[in-house]
C-alpha positions as CSV (number, residue, x, y, z in Angstrom):
1,M,17.6,135.5,90.5
2,S,18.1,132.2,92.4
3,G,15.4,130.7,90.1
4,L,17.7,131.3,87.1
5,L,20.7,129.8,88.9
6,L,18.7,126.6,89.8
7,L,17.1,126.2,86.4
8,P,19.8,123.8,85.1
9,L,19.0,121.5,88.0
10,A,15.3,121.3,87.2
11,P,15.5,118.0,85.3
12,V,17.5,116.4,88.1
13,R,15.1,117.6,90.8
14,G,12.1,116.4,88.7
15,T,13.7,112.9,88.3
16,L,14.4,112.7,92.0
17,W,10.8,113.7,92.7
18,V,9.5,110.9,90.4
19,A,11.9,108.4,91.9
20,D,10.8,109.3,95.4
21,H,7.1,108.8,94.6
22,L,7.8,105.5,92.8
23,L,9.7,104.3,95.9
24,R,6.8,105.3,98.2
25,E,4.3,103.6,96.1
26,A,6.4,100.4,95.9
27,E,6.7,100.4,99.7
28,R,3.0,100.9,100.1
29,Q,2.2,98.1,97.8
30,S,4.7,95.7,99.3
31,G,3.1,96.0,102.7
32,D,-0.5,95.6,101.3
33,P,-1.7,92.0,102.0
34,R,-3.9,92.1,98.9
35,A,-0.8,92.7,96.7
36,V,1.1,89.9,98.4
37,Q,-1.8,87.5,98.0
38,A,-2.1,88.5,94.3
39,R,1.6,87.8,93.8
40,L,1.2,84.4,95.5
41,A,-1.6,83.6,93.1
42,E,0.7,84.6,90.1
43,L,3.4,82.5,91.6
44,N,1.2,79.4,91.8
45,R,0.1,79.9,88.2
46,A,3.7,80.1,87.1
47,L,4.5,76.9,88.9
48,E,1.5,75.1,87.4
49,E,2.4,76.3,83.9
50,G,6.0,75.2,84.3
51,A,7.4,78.7,84.0
52,I,9.3,78.3,87.2
53,D,10.7,75.3,89.1
54,E,9.8,74.1,92.6
55,A,12.9,75.6,94.1
56,A,12.2,79.1,92.7
57,F,8.6,78.8,93.8
58,E,9.5,77.8,97.4
59,E,12.0,80.6,97.7
60,E,9.7,83.3,96.5
61,E,6.7,81.9,98.4
62,E,8.7,81.9,101.6
63,R,9.7,85.6,101.1
64,L,6.1,86.6,100.4
65,L,4.7,84.7,103.3
66,A,7.2,86.4,105.6
67,R,5.9,89.7,104.4
68,L,2.3,88.6,105.3
69,D,3.4,87.5,108.7
70,S,5.3,90.7,109.5
71,P,3.8,92.4,112.6
72,V,4.3,95.8,111.0
73,R,2.6,97.0,107.9
74,Y,3.7,100.2,106.2
75,T,1.2,102.6,104.7
76,G,2.1,106.1,103.6
77,G,5.5,105.8,105.1
78,R,4.1,105.3,108.7
79,P,4.2,101.9,110.5
80,V,0.7,100.5,111.3
81,G,0.2,97.8,113.9
82,G,2.9,95.9,115.6
83,A,4.4,96.7,119.0
84,L,4.0,100.2,120.4
């Protein structure tokens, strides 16, 4: 009986499930040094091609380098490394 009552909420629950998994994947990738290095390479290409100016390049580069220097990396929602 409760299944019938909750049926109208199924699309909302499905959307929340997808959003949660997308957020987890984004967090996983943002802590991955290879993803950060790939983004730095894209950023350099954009600067060389004139797609972005020097100020935008420096701002994004600083943000990305700070992520690489972070003592804690997140994988699967659990911190890895850093102080215990």
